[in-house]
Structure formats: structure tokens, C-alpha cells
C-alpha positions in Angstrom: 103.3 -21.6 325.3 102.8 -17.9 326.7 99.9 -15.9 325.8 100.7 -12.1 324.7 98.9 -9.5 323.9 96.7 -10.4 320.7 95.8 -8.2 318.1 94.1 -11.2 316.4 92.3 -14.0 317.8 90.8 -17.4 317.0 87.3 -16.2 316.0 84.5 -18.0 317.8 81.9 -16.3 315.3 83.3 -18.5 312.8 81.4 -21.1 314.1 78.8 -20.0 311.5 81.1 -20.7 308.8 81.9 -24.1 309.7 78.2 -25.1 310.3 77.5 -23.8 307.1 80.0 -26.3 305.2 78.6 -29.3 307.4 74.9 -28.2 306.5 75.8 -28.5 302.9 77.6 -31.8 302.8 74.4 -33.1 305.0 72.1 -31.7 302.2 74.6 -33.6 299.6 74.8 -36.8 301.0 71.4 -37.0 302.0 70.2 -36.2 298.7 72.7 -39.0 297.2 71.2 -41.6 300.0 67.8 -40.6 299.1 68.3 -41.1 295.7 70.1 -44.4 295.8 67.2 -45.7 298.5 64.0 -44.9 296.6 65.2 -44.2 292.8 65.5 -47.7 291.9 68.3 -49.5 289.9 68.7 -46.9 287.0 68.7 -43.9 289.4 71.5 -45.6 291.6 73.5 -46.3 288.3 73.1 -42.5 287.6 74.3 -41.4 291.2 77.5 -43.8 291.3 78.5 -42.6 287.9 78.3 -39.0 289.4 80.1 -39.9 292.3 83.0 -41.3 290.1 83.2 -37.9 288.7 83.9 -36.5 292.3 87.0 -38.3 292.3 90.2 -36.0 292.3 92.9 -36.7 290.1 96.5 -35.9 290.6 97.3 -32.8 292.0 98.8 -30.6 289.2 102.2 -30.0 289.4 103.5 -26.2 288.8 107.1 -25.4 287.4 109.4 -22.9 289.7 108.2 -19.9 288.0 104.4 -20.4 288.5 105.0 -21.3 292.0 107.0 -18.1 292.9 104.5 -16.2 291.1 101.9 -17.8 293.0 103.9 -17.4 296.3 104.2 -13.4 295.6 100.6 -13.1 294.6 99.4 -14.7 298.0 101.9 -12.9 300.1 101.0 -9.8 298.9 97.3 -10.3 299.1 97.7 -11.7 302.6 99.9 -8.5 304.0 98.7 -7.2 307.3 97.8 -3.6 308.0 100.9 -2.2 309.9 99.0 -1.1 312.7 97.8 -5.0 312.9 101.6 -5.9 313.5 102.5 -3.4 316.2 103.7 -5.4 319.3 103.9 -8.7 317.5 107.0 -10.8 317.7 108.7 -12.3 314.9 107.7 -16.0 314.7 109.8 -18.7 316.3 111.0 -22.2 315.0 108.0 -24.6 315.1 108.1 -27.6 317.1 105.6 -30.6 317.0 108.1 -33.3 318.5 105.6 -33.9 321.2 102.4 -35.0 319.2 101.6 -38.6 319.5 99.7 -40.5 317.2 96.4 -42.0 318.1 95.1 -45.2 316.6 91.7 -45.5 314.7 89.0 -46.6 316.9 86.1 -49.0 315.9 83.0 -46.5 315.1 84.8 -43.5 315.1 85.5 -41.7 311.6 87.3 -38.9 310.6 87.6 -37.0 307.5 88.7 -33.7 306.5 85.8 -31.1 305.2 87.6 -28.3 303.2 85.5 -25.5 302.5 86.5 -22.9 299.1 84.9 -19.8 298.8 85.8 -19.7 294.8 83.7 -18.5 292.1 84.3 -21.4 289.3 84.5 -24.9 289.3 88.7 -24.8 288.1 89.6 -23.0 291.2 88.4 -25.9 293.3 91.9 -28.0 292.7 93.9 -25.1 293.6 92.2 -22.7 295.7 93.0 -21.5 299.5 91.0 -23.4 302.1 88.7 -21.1 304.1 87.4 -23.9 306.3 89.7 -26.6 307.5 87.7 -28.9 309.7 87.8 -32.4 311.0 84.9 -33.9 311.0 84.1 -36.8 313.2 81.3 -39.4 313.1 81.0 -41.3 316.3 78.4 -44.1 316.0 79.5 -45.4 319.2 78.2 -42.5 321.3 75.8 -41.1 318.7 77.5 -38.0 318.2 79.1 -35.8 315.5 82.1 -33.6 316.4 83.5 -30.7 314.5 87.2 -29.8 315.1 88.0 -26.3 313.3 91.5 -25.5 312.7 92.0 -21.5 311.8 93.2 -20.7 308.4 95.9 -18.3 309.9 97.8 -21.2 311.8 101.5 -20.8 310.8 103.6 -24.2 309.9 106.1 -25.4 307.5 105.4 -26.4 304.2 107.4 -29.0 302.5 109.4 -27.0 300.0 107.6 -23.6 300.9 109.4 -22.7 304.0 106.4 -21.8 306.4 103.1 -20.3 305.7 99.5 -20.5 306.8 97.5 -23.8 307.0 95.1 -22.6 304.0 97.9 -22.4 301.6 98.7 -26.2 301.6 95.8 -27.0 299.3 97.1 -24.6 296.5 101.0 -25.6 296.7 100.5 -29.3 297.3 97.1 -30.3 297.2 94.5 -31.9 299.4 96.2 -35.0 299.8 99.4 -33.5 301.2 96.8 -31.3 303.5 95.5 -34.3 305.0 98.9 -35.7 305.9 99.8 -32.4 307.4 96.6 -32.4 309.5 97.5 -36.0 310.6 101.2 -35.3 311.5 100.5 -32.0 313.3 97.2 -33.6 315.5 98.1 -37.3 315.7 94.5 -37.9 314.4 93.8 -40.6 311.6 91.9 -39.0 308.7 90.0 -41.3 306.5 90.0 -38.9 303.8 88.9 -35.4 302.5 86.0 -33.5 300.8 85.9 -30.2 299.4 83.2 -28.1 299.0 82.8 -25.1 296.8 80.7 -22.6 298.6 79.2 -21.9 295.1 77.2 -24.8 295.2 74.5 -23.4 297.6 73.3 -21.2 294.7 72.4 -24.5 292.5 70.6 -25.5 295.6 68.6 -22.5 296.3 67.4 -22.2 293.0 66.4 -26.0 292.6 64.3 -25.2 295.8 63.0 -22.4 294.2 64.7 -19.6 296.2 64.4 -18.4 299.7 62.9 -15.3 301.5 64.8 -12.9 303.4 64.3 -9.7 305.0 67.0 -7.1 303.7 68.0 -3.6 304.7 68.8 -1.1 302.2 72.6 -1.8 303.0 72.4 -5.4 302.3 70.5 -5.2 299.0 73.5 -2.5 298.2 76.1 -5.2 299.0 74.2 -8.2 297.7 74.0 -6.4 294.4 77.7 -5.8 294.5 78.1 -9.4 294.8 75.8 -10.2 292.1 77.6 -8.0 289.6 81.1 -9.8 290.3 79.2 -13.0 289.8 77.7 -11.9 286.5 81.7 -10.6 285.3 82.8 -14.2 286.3 79.5 -15.8 284.4 80.0 -13.8 281.4 76.4 -12.1 281.4 74.7 -8.8 281.8 76.1 -6.9 284.3 72.5 -5.8 285.5 71.1 -9.3 285.4 69.5 -10.5 288.7 69.9 -7.1 290.7 67.2 -6.3 293.5 65.3 -3.3 293.3 64.0 -1.1 296.0 65.8 -0.1 299.3 65.2 -2.8 301.8 62.0 -5.2 302.5 61.1 -8.7 301.9 62.8 -10.3 299.0 62.5 -13.6 297.2 66.3 -14.6 296.6 67.5 -16.9 293.7 70.7 -19.1 294.0 73.0 -16.0 292.8 71.4 -13.3 295.0 71.4 -15.6 298.3 75.2 -16.7 297.7 75.8 -12.9 297.3 73.8 -12.1 300.7 75.9 -14.5 302.2 79.1 -13.4 301.7 78.6 -9.8 302.5 81.6 -8.5 304.4 81.5 -4.8 304.7 78.5 -3.9 306.8 78.0 -3.1 310.6 78.3 -6.4 312.6 81.0 -7.8 310.6 81.6 -11.2 311.1 79.2 -11.7 313.7 76.4 -10.6 311.5 77.5 -12.1 308.1 77.5 -15.9 309.7 73.9 -14.9 311.1 73.1 -14.3 307.4 74.5 -17.6 306.0 72.5 -19.4 308.9 69.4 -17.8 307.8 69.6 -19.0 304.4 70.9 -22.4 305.1 68.1 -23.1 307.6 65.5 -22.1 305.1 67.3 -24.5 302.5 67.2 -27.3 305.2 63.6 -26.9 305.9 62.6 -26.8 302.3 64.7 -30.3 301.6 62.3 -31.8 303.6 60.1 -31.8 300.8 62.1 -32.1 297.9 60.6 -34.6 295.2 62.9 -37.4 293.4 63.4 -35.6 290.2 64.6 -32.4 292.0 66.6 -34.4 294.3 68.4 -36.1 291.3 68.7 -32.8 289.4 70.3 -31.2 292.6 73.0 -34.0 292.7 73.9 -33.8 289.0 74.3 -30.0 289.3 76.3 -29.9 292.7 78.4 -32.9 292.2 80.8 -30.7 290.0 81.5 -28.4 293.1 82.7 -31.2 294.9 85.8 -33.2 295.1 87.0 -35.7 297.2 89.8 -38.9 297.3 87.0 -41.1 298.8 85.6 -43.9 296.9 81.9 -44.0 296.0 81.3 -46.5 298.2 82.8 -44.9 301.1 80.7 -41.8 300.1 77.5 -44.0 300.2 79.1 -45.4 303.7 79.5 -42.1 305.3 75.9 -40.8 303.8 74.5 -43.6 305.8 76.0 -42.8 308.8 75.2 -38.9 308.7 71.9 -40.0 307.8 71.7 -42.1 311.2 73.4 -39.6 313.0 70.9 -36.7 311.8 69.5 -36.0 315.4 72.7 -36.6 316.9 74.5 -34.3 319.5 76.8 -31.9 317.7 80.0 -30.8 319.5 82.5 -28.4 318.5 86.1 -27.2 319.0 88.1 -24.4 317.8 92.1 -25.0 317.2 94.0 -23.1 318.6 92.8 -23.1 322.1 93.0 -19.9 324.4 96.6 -20.1 326.1 98.0 -22.4 323.4 98.9 -20.1 321.0 100.5 -16.5 320.4 100.0 -13.6 317.7 103.2 -13.2 315.7 104.2 -11.7 312.4 105.8 -13.6 309.4 106.7 -11.8 306.1 104.3 -9.1 306.8 101.9 -11.3 307.8 99.8 -11.8 310.8 99.5 -15.4 312.0 99.0 -17.9 314.9 102.0 -19.6 316.1 100.4 -22.4 318.0 101.7 -24.9 320.9 101.1 -28.1 318.6 101.8 -30.7 321.3 99.1 -28.8 323.7 96.4 -28.2 321.0 97.0 -32.3 319.6 96.4 -33.4 322.9 93.2 -31.4 323.6 92.1 -32.4 320.1 92.7 -36.3 320.9 91.0 -36.1 324.3 87.9 -34.1 322.4 87.5 -37.1 319.5 88.6 -39.7 321.4 88.3 -39.3 325.0 85.9 -37.4 327.6 86.7 -33.9 326.5 88.0 -33.2 329.8 90.6 -31.4 328.4 88.8 -29.0 326.2 88.7 -25.3 327.8 85.5 -23.8 328.9 84.4 -20.6 326.6 82.7 -17.8 327.5 79.0 -18.4 327.4 79.6 -22.2 327.7 77.2 -24.0 330.2 79.0 -25.4 333.3 
């Protein structure tokens, strides 16, 4: 597929977003494993009950009117600025007939990590997925591989014509999203884990907060985010607001999440992901000294912000693998790759129409092969 003049590109700076959710998942699974290993029988029983609570039930079915209302609302929100659509062709028919299925290999496990930046537990089932990532635990080669699928990829959705990848969870649920990823990549997926970004607030609070240097602009934007969350929580709008015009701050969970969500400052996505890494890095450091009681409290508070179709035993299995791979090499791949997509317009949206055959071949080579087909990006070491 030819590569025309792009007004949008898969953003390499999104890497920070990918890592933030992997790190959140690592925190959660490591805490769960730690409680099971050193907490004794009573703690273990409690953790298993919590894990059972993470099991996601059948997807709620919407009637025709509800579905159309949802589609109209999302399409209106996703409308691109007219100038961003200039020079873009209309989307073509989508073909994936050349995608070949790959058989699972012993010692290599793939699951889908879905990151939702929602502000309530209720939105976790039906929210759009900002992060859609195949996480590969390769115990044979002691490596972790992250394949990030851009949310703006256009593809057919059963019963809903075509739309972006990140809408599948809204229309059909996470099981259908797993099936779609398997169909268009050829990669066998063990299951999925949904993570609500809001769980970071609980983690930060239990660990006693984080220390961050903020500019005056960051203070202002953080306070806007805190006020938005206060409205959702139905508490005093002035609660937890930062004072002053910048400097060193000790942030609580709500403030830290608002800080990480800042979008409207110079530097854009690059600086936003830098803020996220700063918070997550401090959280990871603080986790090393967490007590058993705090660990159990952490598991209790954050499991409502996670949903999965994996069994409790499978979660423990992956937690053990992830713990054993804590010092493993981490490799990542962004899909679509350069030269295998084009920017197009579809119903007023700017989206990616990708060469599924070519991208699937590269994904399969990355996960199960030697990675020789993965294109080098600027800044990669030769």
C-alpha cells in the first residue's frame, strides 16, 4: 500500500502511554503475587475472592436506538478539523485475505492489554480503548514484547459498518475485540485485561503520594483536572486544589492523575508522556518497600478498576511469569509500520487505512521470529 502525504502519523511518542499501562499491570500482578506468597492462607483466600470479582460478565446488549445514539455521539466527538482532512482520500475497501494464522508456541504467551482513561468504574465495560496492546511474555528468550495497535486503525466491525479499532469494546465488548485482533494479525491471544487509568490514584494514595516539580501552567491545568474529577466524585469543587504558582509539590492520587492527564500545554504528547513516566517511576520505586497490609489494601482498592476474562489461576500464572521476567529485555513495536498504511478520511474522521497483510507479517515476525522484518525507526541503534 502506498504511503501518501500524511496529515497524521502513528505517534512514536505514544510509547509512554504503552509503558504506563504495562507498569500499572506489573504493579498489580506483582502485588497480587507477593500477597499470595507471603500472606498465608487467609490472605490467599481473600485475594482469590478479589480476583474472582475481576471476571467480566456477558457484554451488555444495546437496543437499536441506544446503539445509534452511541454511534452519533462518538462520530460527532471524533470529527476532525476540516484542514486536517485536506488532501486525504476517502477510505477504500479493506482487505485482510492474506493474513495467515500462527500456531501458539510453547513458552510464548500473548494477551491483550486494554487501557481505558475513564473516570468511573461503570465506564470500564463500555468505554473506548485508548491503549490496545498485545503483551507477549516470552519465557523461552526471557523477553517481554509489546505490540501497540493504534486506536485510529479503520476496520470492519460486525453490524456497524467500519469504524476505529478503539470503538469495538463499545459496540461488541472485549471478547469481540480479542477475536478481531486475532483475525487481523493472525496472533493467538490467551485473553484480555482491562485497566482503568483511574486506579493510579488509589495506588498513589496508598503509597503516601508522589513528589513532583510543577510549572505554573502545570499547576493551573492540574487544578482543572482535579475540579473535573471532583464533579464526577460529587465533592466540593475546591477540594485537593494546589496552591501557588509552581515549584515542588507533594501530590495525592487525584492530583497525580490530573497532572498525568494534562494535554493543553507546550510540548503536547511528548511532555504529557514524560509526566506520566515521572509519576509511574516514583510509584515503582515506592512499591519496593510496601508492607503486606498496604499491599492487601492496594489489591482490594484497585481490582474494581480491572476486568478480565482470564481465570484466577491464569492471573496467578501470568503474575508469576511477569515476576520472573522483571529484569527481562523489553521490546516494542508500533502498528501500523511506516510504508504499510495511509491516512484517509471516513465519515468526517481522519483514520489509518492499513495494509493488514504486511503489518500482520511483521507482527508475527516480531513475536515469534527474529524480528528481522521490523523496520528500523529513527533513533534506533543499528
